[in-house]
PASEMI-70042 format. One record per residue (C-alpha): residue number from 1; residue in one letter; x, y, z. Coordinates in pm, whole numbers. Layout:
// residues N
+-----+-----+--------+--------+--------+
!   n ! res !     xx !     yy !     zz !
+-----+-----+--------+--------+--------+
! NUM !   A !      X !      Y !      Z !
...
+-----+-----+--------+--------+--------+
//
This chain:
// residues 316
+-----+-----+--------+--------+--------+
!   n ! res !     xx !     yy !     zz !
+-----+-----+--------+--------+--------+
!   1 !   M !  -1837 !    382 !  -5084 !
!   2 !   K !  -2045 !    510 !  -4808 !
!   3 !   L !  -2008 !    795 !  -4674 !
!   4 !   Y !  -2030 !    664 !  -4334 !
!   5 !   N !  -1733 !    471 !  -4397 !
!   6 !   L !  -1485 !    739 !  -4512 !
!   7 !   A !  -1604 !    856 !  -4162 !
!   8 !   V !  -1558 !    557 !  -3999 !
!   9 !   A !  -1137 !    532 !  -4198 !
!  10 !   L !  -1110 !    869 !  -3992 !
!  11 !   L !  -1025 !    601 !  -3691 !
!  12 !   A !   -722 !    495 !  -3840 !
!  13 !   T !   -569 !    833 !  -3688 !
!  14 !   G !   -791 !    732 !  -3382 !
!  15 !   V !   -925 !    381 !  -2986 !
!  16 !   M !  -1184 !    145 !  -3002 !
!  17 !   A !  -1316 !   -207 !  -2868 !
!  18 !   C !  -1677 !   -410 !  -2805 !
!  19 !   A !  -2026 !   -479 !  -2628 !
!  20 !   Q !  -2126 !   -696 !  -2368 !
!  21 !   N !  -2336 !   -667 !  -2064 !
!  22 !   P !  -2164 !   -314 !  -1917 !
!  23 !   Q !  -2153 !   -456 !  -1562 !
!  24 !   A !  -2091 !   -817 !  -1588 !
!  25 !   N !  -1797 !   -861 !  -1380 !
!  26 !   A !  -1841 !   -558 !  -1185 !
!  27 !   Q !  -1867 !   -532 !   -846 !
!  28 !   S !  -1948 !   -158 !   -806 !
!  29 !   V !  -1953 !    159 !  -1064 !
!  30 !   E !  -1823 !    484 !   -937 !
!  31 !   E !  -1895 !    826 !  -1160 !
!  32 !   F !  -1654 !   1127 !  -1101 !
!  33 !   A !  -1696 !   1444 !  -1236 !
!  34 !   I !  -1370 !   1634 !  -1210 !
!  35 !   D !  -1214 !   1990 !  -1355 !
!  36 !   S !  -1031 !   1958 !  -1694 !
!  37 !   P !   -723 !   2143 !  -1728 !
!  38 !   A !   -945 !   2329 !  -1982 !
!  39 !   G !  -1156 !   2412 !  -1709 !
!  40 !   Y !  -1491 !   2243 !  -1784 !
!  41 !   T !  -1611 !   1956 !  -1639 !
!  42 !   L !  -1477 !   1624 !  -1741 !
!  43 !   A !  -1718 !   1351 !  -1668 !
!  44 !   G !  -1642 !    964 !  -1630 !
!  45 !   E !  -1632 !    637 !  -1433 !
!  46 !   I !  -1426 !    412 !  -1267 !
!  47 !   Q !  -1570 !     16 !  -1272 !
!  48 !   Y !  -1385 !   -201 !  -1019 !
!  49 !   P !  -1388 !   -570 !  -1058 !
!  50 !   D !  -1540 !   -846 !   -862 !
!  51 !   Q !  -1347 !   -927 !   -542 !
!  52 !   I !  -1084 !   -650 !   -542 !
!  53 !   V !   -759 !   -722 !   -326 !
!  54 !   A !   -695 !   -316 !   -267 !
!  55 !   P !   -507 !   -175 !   -388 !
!  56 !   G !   -539 !   -320 !   -707 !
!  57 !   P !   -435 !   -215 !  -1106 !
!  58 !   A !   -600 !     40 !  -1291 !
!  59 !   I !   -635 !    101 !  -1694 !
!  60 !   V !   -772 !    389 !  -1807 !
!  61 !   L !   -906 !    331 !  -2222 !
!  62 !   I !   -839 !    611 !  -2508 !
!  63 !   S !  -1078 !    599 !  -2772 !
!  64 !   G !   -986 !    686 !  -3130 !
!  65 !   S !  -1062 !    949 !  -3364 !
!  66 !   G !  -1435 !   1118 !  -3358 !
!  67 !   A !  -1629 !   1248 !  -3050 !
!  68 !   Q !  -1656 !    909 !  -2802 !
!  69 !   D !  -1831 !    872 !  -2454 !
!  70 !   R !  -1723 !    705 !  -2193 !
!  71 !   D !  -1853 !    382 !  -2386 !
!  72 !   A !  -1695 !    449 !  -2772 !
!  73 !   A !  -2000 !    365 !  -2873 !
!  74 !   V !  -2113 !    343 !  -3250 !
!  75 !   D !  -2471 !    270 !  -3237 !
!  76 !   A !  -2472 !    267 !  -3610 !
!  77 !   L !  -2285 !    -83 !  -3612 !
!  78 !   G !  -2454 !   -198 !  -3273 !
!  79 !   Y !  -2093 !   -182 !  -3152 !
!  80 !   S !  -1998 !    -13 !  -2796 !
!  81 !   A !  -1590 !    -43 !  -2734 !
!  82 !   H !  -1549 !     40 !  -2393 !
!  83 !   R !  -1764 !   -154 !  -2282 !
!  84 !   Q !  -1672 !   -507 !  -2350 !
!  85 !   W !  -1321 !   -383 !  -2244 !
!  86 !   R !  -1494 !   -314 !  -1908 !
!  87 !   D !  -1596 !   -693 !  -1895 !
!  88 !   I !  -1248 !   -813 !  -1991 !
!  89 !   L !  -1030 !   -676 !  -1808 !
!  90 !   N !  -1264 !   -638 !  -1465 !
!  91 !   A !  -1240 !  -1016 !  -1516 !
!  92 !   A !   -826 !  -1000 !  -1508 !
!  93 !   G !   -866 !   -747 !  -1177 !
!  94 !   F !   -831 !   -435 !  -1333 !
!  95 !   A !  -1021 !   -136 !  -1251 !
!  96 !   V !  -1110 !     37 !  -1593 !
!  97 !   I !  -1120 !    431 !  -1614 !
!  98 !   T !  -1320 !    576 !  -1896 !
!  99 !   Y !  -1520 !    898 !  -1944 !
! 100 !   D !  -1661 !   1148 !  -2176 !
! 101 !   E !  -1462 !   1323 !  -2416 !
! 102 !   T !  -1479 !   1706 !  -2405 !
! 103 !   G !  -1828 !   1786 !  -2530 !
! 104 !   T !  -1999 !   1449 !  -2534 !
! 105 !   G !  -2207 !   1306 !  -2267 !
! 106 !   Q !  -2161 !   1476 !  -1922 !
! 107 !   S !  -1809 !   1630 !  -2020 !
! 108 !   G !  -1846 !   2023 !  -2078 !
! 109 !   G !  -1584 !   2226 !  -2356 !
! 110 !   E !  -1600 !   2184 !  -2777 !
! 111 !   W !  -1522 !   1866 !  -2916 !
! 112 !   T !  -1454 !   2013 !  -3262 !
! 113 !   E !  -1189 !   2237 !  -3074 !
! 114 !   M !   -998 !   1943 !  -2850 !
! 115 !   G !   -651 !   1921 !  -2996 !
! 116 !   L !   -409 !   1609 !  -2884 !
! 117 !   E !   -301 !   1828 !  -2587 !
! 118 !   E !   -631 !   1899 !  -2439 !
! 119 !   H !   -676 !   1497 !  -2505 !
! 120 !   R !   -370 !   1399 !  -2314 !
! 121 !   D !   -433 !   1652 !  -2025 !
! 122 !   N !   -777 !   1539 !  -1960 !
! 123 !   A !   -683 !   1159 !  -1955 !
! 124 !   L !   -379 !   1264 !  -1729 !
! 125 !   A !   -645 !   1415 !  -1482 !
! 126 !   T !   -826 !   1067 !  -1501 !
! 127 !   I !   -505 !    860 !  -1378 !
! 128 !   A !   -472 !   1145 !  -1123 !
! 129 !   L !   -793 !   1070 !   -943 !
! 130 !   A !   -692 !    733 !   -994 !
! 131 !   R !   -355 !    754 !   -803 !
! 132 !   R !   -558 !    909 !   -482 !
! 133 !   D !   -833 !    595 !   -494 !
! 134 !   Q !   -706 !    358 !   -204 !
! 135 !   R !   -852 !     87 !   -406 !
! 136 !   I !   -577 !    153 !   -693 !
! 137 !   N !   -206 !     62 !   -678 !
! 138 !   P !    -61 !    425 !   -841 !
! 139 !   D !    206 !    235 !   -899 !
! 140 !   Q !      4 !    -25 !  -1149 !
! 141 !   I !   -189 !    230 !  -1382 !
! 142 !   Y !   -183 !    148 !  -1737 !
! 143 !   A !   -327 !    306 !  -2056 !
! 144 !   L !   -481 !    157 !  -2361 !
! 145 !   G !   -515 !    324 !  -2677 !
! 146 !   H !   -691 !    256 !  -2973 !
! 147 !   S !   -607 !    448 !  -3275 !
! 148 !   E !   -551 !    782 !  -3249 !
! 149 !   G !   -532 !    696 !  -2919 !
! 150 !   G !   -196 !    564 !  -2954 !
! 151 !   L !   -120 !    905 !  -3023 !
! 152 !   I !   -244 !   1037 !  -2702 !
! 153 !   I !    -66 !    775 !  -2506 !
! 154 !   S !    265 !    838 !  -2619 !
! 155 !   M !    219 !   1213 !  -2533 !
! 156 !   M !     76 !   1082 !  -2172 !
! 157 !   S !    375 !    891 !  -2124 !
! 158 !   I !    617 !   1128 !  -2242 !
! 159 !   A !    440 !   1372 !  -1961 !
! 160 !   D !    400 !   1114 !  -1717 !
! 161 !   A !    713 !    875 !  -1617 !
! 162 !   E !    519 !    703 !  -1364 !
! 163 !   I !    279 !    564 !  -1610 !
! 164 !   A !    316 !    167 !  -1580 !
! 165 !   G !    269 !     36 !  -1910 !
! 166 !   L !    154 !     95 !  -2264 !
! 167 !   V !   -109 !    -97 !  -2483 !
! 168 !   Y !   -107 !     21 !  -2854 !
! 169 !   V !   -402 !   -124 !  -3041 !
! 170 !   A !   -473 !    -52 !  -3428 !
! 171 !   A !   -264 !    263 !  -3355 !
! 172 !   P !    -92 !    461 !  -3674 !
! 173 !   G !    342 !    363 !  -3750 !
! 174 !   A !    365 !    604 !  -4043 !
! 175 !   D !    278 !   1018 !  -4113 !
! 176 !   L !   -101 !   1099 !  -4136 !
! 177 !   Q !    -15 !   1248 !  -4486 !
! 178 !   D !     57 !    867 !  -4550 !
! 179 !   V !   -220 !    692 !  -4379 !
! 180 !   I !   -471 !    955 !  -4582 !
! 181 !   D !   -280 !    879 !  -4901 !
! 182 !   Y !   -318 !    509 !  -4850 !
! 183 !   Q !   -669 !    504 !  -4702 !
! 184 !   T !   -825 !    727 !  -4986 !
! 185 !   A !   -668 !    480 !  -5252 !
! 186 !   E !   -809 !    185 !  -5080 !
! 187 !   M !  -1142 !    375 !  -5066 !
! 188 !   A !  -1094 !    485 !  -5445 !
! 189 !   R !  -1060 !    149 !  -5601 !
! 190 !   A !  -1328 !    -21 !  -5391 !
! 191 !   Q !  -1567 !    241 !  -5565 !
! 192 !   I !  -1436 !    266 !  -5920 !
! 193 !   S !  -1528 !     36 !  -6231 !
! 194 !   D !  -1190 !     90 !  -6436 !
! 195 !   E !   -852 !    210 !  -6358 !
! 196 !   S !   -878 !    555 !  -6544 !
! 197 !   E !  -1121 !    646 !  -6265 !
! 198 !   F !   -866 !    604 !  -6009 !
! 199 !   E !   -705 !    918 !  -6017 !
! 200 !   A !  -1082 !   1173 !  -5974 !
! 201 !   A !  -1188 !    920 !  -5757 !
! 202 !   Q !   -870 !    975 !  -5507 !
! 203 !   A !   -860 !   1334 !  -5523 !
! 204 !   E !  -1249 !   1356 !  -5445 !
! 205 !   M !  -1185 !   1114 !  -5105 !
! 206 !   R !   -877 !   1352 !  -5011 !
! 207 !   V !  -1121 !   1641 !  -5071 !
! 208 !   R !  -1351 !   1475 !  -4811 !
! 209 !   F !  -1129 !   1398 !  -4554 !
! 210 !   M !   -964 !   1746 !  -4538 !
! 211 !   Q !  -1327 !   1850 !  -4531 !
! 212 !   M !  -1342 !   1633 !  -4178 !
! 213 !   L !   -998 !   1727 !  -4086 !
! 214 !   N !  -1105 !   2076 !  -4080 !
! 215 !   N !  -1377 !   2050 !  -3861 !
! 216 !   A !  -1177 !   1881 !  -3562 !
! 217 !   A !   -889 !   2012 !  -3401 !
! 218 !   S !   -766 !   1683 !  -3302 !
! 219 !   L !   -761 !   1516 !  -3633 !
! 220 !   R !   -557 !   1829 !  -3780 !
! 221 !   D !   -293 !   1766 !  -3498 !
! 222 !   G !   -232 !   1452 !  -3638 !
! 223 !   L !    -67 !   1635 !  -3914 !
! 224 !   R !    157 !   1781 !  -3648 !
! 225 !   F !    278 !   1539 !  -3399 !
! 226 !   D !    438 !   1208 !  -3548 !
! 227 !   A !    321 !    921 !  -3426 !
! 228 !   L !    686 !    754 !  -3459 !
! 229 !   E !    866 !   1001 !  -3336 !
! 230 !   L !    665 !   1056 !  -2994 !
! 231 !   A !    690 !    666 !  -2931 !
! 232 !   Q !   1079 !    722 !  -2950 !
! 233 !   S !   1008 !    930 !  -2640 !
! 234 !   V !    758 !    720 !  -2418 !
! 235 !   Q !    890 !    632 !  -2032 !
! 236 !   A !    741 !    288 !  -1995 !
! 237 !   P !    720 !    -71 !  -2127 !
! 238 !   S !    454 !   -128 !  -2407 !
! 239 !   I !    284 !   -389 !  -2646 !
! 240 !   V !    178 !   -315 !  -2997 !
! 241 !   I !   -178 !   -526 !  -3127 !
! 242 !   Q !   -273 !   -502 !  -3473 !
! 243 !   G !   -522 !   -702 !  -3707 !
! 244 !   L !   -416 !   -805 !  -4015 !
! 245 !   S !   -698 !   -781 !  -4234 !
! 246 !   D !   -711 !   -388 !  -4078 !
! 247 !   W !   -702 !   -161 !  -4435 !
! 248 !   Q !   -674 !    168 !  -4235 !
! 249 !   V !   -363 !     83 !  -4051 !
! 250 !   R !   -165 !   -135 !  -4219 !
! 251 !   A !     32 !   -433 !  -4049 !
! 252 !   E !    361 !   -273 !  -4139 !
! 253 !   Q !    311 !     50 !  -3941 !
! 254 !   A !    267 !   -181 !  -3660 !
! 255 !   T !    612 !   -292 !  -3695 !
! 256 !   A !    722 !     70 !  -3817 !
! 257 !   L !    593 !    166 !  -3447 !
! 258 !   G !    780 !   -164 !  -3254 !
! 259 !   Q !   1077 !    -17 !  -3331 !
! 260 !   A !   1047 !    362 !  -3258 !
! 261 !   L !    896 !    247 !  -2930 !
! 262 !   Q !   1217 !     54 !  -2896 !
! 263 !   A !   1422 !    326 !  -2944 !
! 264 !   S !   1282 !    440 !  -2609 !
! 265 !   G !   1507 !    171 !  -2432 !
! 266 !   Y !   1173 !     42 !  -2285 !
! 267 !   P !   1094 !   -353 !  -2353 !
! 268 !   V !    835 !   -382 !  -2651 !
! 269 !   E !    643 !   -676 !  -2769 !
! 270 !   I !    443 !   -701 !  -3103 !
! 271 !   A !    145 !   -911 !  -3135 !
! 272 !   L !    -20 !   -976 !  -3519 !
! 273 !   F !   -350 !  -1114 !  -3512 !
! 274 !   G !   -541 !  -1284 !  -3885 !
! 275 !   D !   -881 !  -1170 !  -4007 !
! 276 !   V !   -870 !   -870 !  -3742 !
! 277 !   N !   -980 !   -521 !  -3862 !
! 278 !   H !   -954 !   -217 !  -3729 !
! 279 !   F !  -1216 !   -231 !  -3482 !
! 280 !   L !  -1065 !   -551 !  -3337 !
! 281 !   V !  -1325 !   -822 !  -3455 !
! 282 !   N !  -1266 !  -1096 !  -3679 !
! 283 !   D !  -1307 !  -1025 !  -4036 !
! 284 !   P !  -1168 !  -1290 !  -4265 !
! 285 !   T !  -1361 !  -1112 !  -4561 !
! 286 !   H !  -1158 !   -803 !  -4478 !
! 287 !   S !  -1438 !   -580 !  -4597 !
! 288 !   Q !  -1429 !   -142 !  -4637 !
! 289 !   D !  -1780 !   -189 !  -4508 !
! 290 !   Y !  -1834 !   -280 !  -4189 !
! 291 !   S !  -2210 !   -285 !  -4147 !
! 292 !   E !  -2182 !   -633 !  -4327 !
! 293 !   L !  -2031 !   -790 !  -4034 !
! 294 !   T !  -2270 !   -974 !  -3802 !
! 295 !   D !  -2066 !  -1012 !  -3528 !
! 296 !   M !  -1914 !   -718 !  -3366 !
! 297 !   T !  -1737 !   -840 !  -3092 !
! 298 !   L !  -1333 !   -822 !  -3015 !
! 299 !   D !  -1170 !  -1089 !  -3125 !
! 300 !   T !  -1041 !  -1338 !  -2825 !
! 301 !   R !   -727 !  -1396 !  -2948 !
! 302 !   L !   -625 !  -1037 !  -2944 !
! 303 !   S !   -785 !   -987 !  -2590 !
! 304 !   E !   -651 !  -1237 !  -2421 !
! 305 !   R !   -291 !  -1113 !  -2527 !
! 306 !   V !   -342 !   -803 !  -2392 !
! 307 !   V !   -469 !   -935 !  -2080 !
! 308 !   D !   -162 !  -1178 !  -2059 !
! 309 !   W !     27 !   -897 !  -2128 !
! 310 !   L !    -45 !   -644 !  -1838 !
! 311 !   S !    -90 !   -939 !  -1620 !
! 312 !   D !    251 !  -1054 !  -1655 !
! 313 !   Q !    367 !   -644 !  -1633 !
! 314 !   T !    171 !   -661 !  -1266 !
! 315 !   A !    352 !   -968 !  -1152 !
! 316 !   E !    711 !   -855 !  -1212 !
+-----+-----+--------+--------+--------+
//
């Protein structure tokens, strides 16, 4: 098992997506640099769709775990999450808000010290900026969170009841310790040749996981915040999107997350997709080694479902 794959596995506590021409459907892109609530510069951009009918809807994209810039790119895989989401959502008439996380791109601060609450506050600051934009309808601003981003959008909704809706993509629906236990078991079994080696292999994987947790405040916060407890307190309708070949976040977590969201009293939908992995791409082999995949583009069934749900929300 490559150590790179172990690092990628931590995305289970964390939003991603894929690569196309970043401005294929964009009428204009406007960069911003605002003061983050923590006191440093937070940089990002709003990409507006062609033929925008102002004021129109908008959505902020929240990436998964790991230091992510506004494109949420994984260069080693030729994969850039937010670029593809921007094109798809622009084509559907949505302005798309993305930003450089703390300590990445043009944003200040230290990423290793940024906890989930700081993540939340930065995302809310971009929404506050969007609400002042005359091209954006302040009542139609949504949030999409992938993996760890699912925790963050729950926290955003709890803090801001005016967010219009939430899109959870490959988001955890279990305690982080349970996720770690499952993932380390999966990775251990993938690298051993004899079951007698399993316990030692899993113990080694757990040590590596804890080293990564110790180097990232947001990942440590995953042990402190309960994904299902947060979901029960959101203040917006939501949809849970999950791939069935995702070995990092199991399908039953999507069901658990959906049930927790229902407790909030707001409408919830769950959509499951066969042969879609944690990176939201088609993967019939269910491979743990993402470098083996030749097509890192977003599964169209999944993206169309997200667009349909958002379009239905704006039509209500």
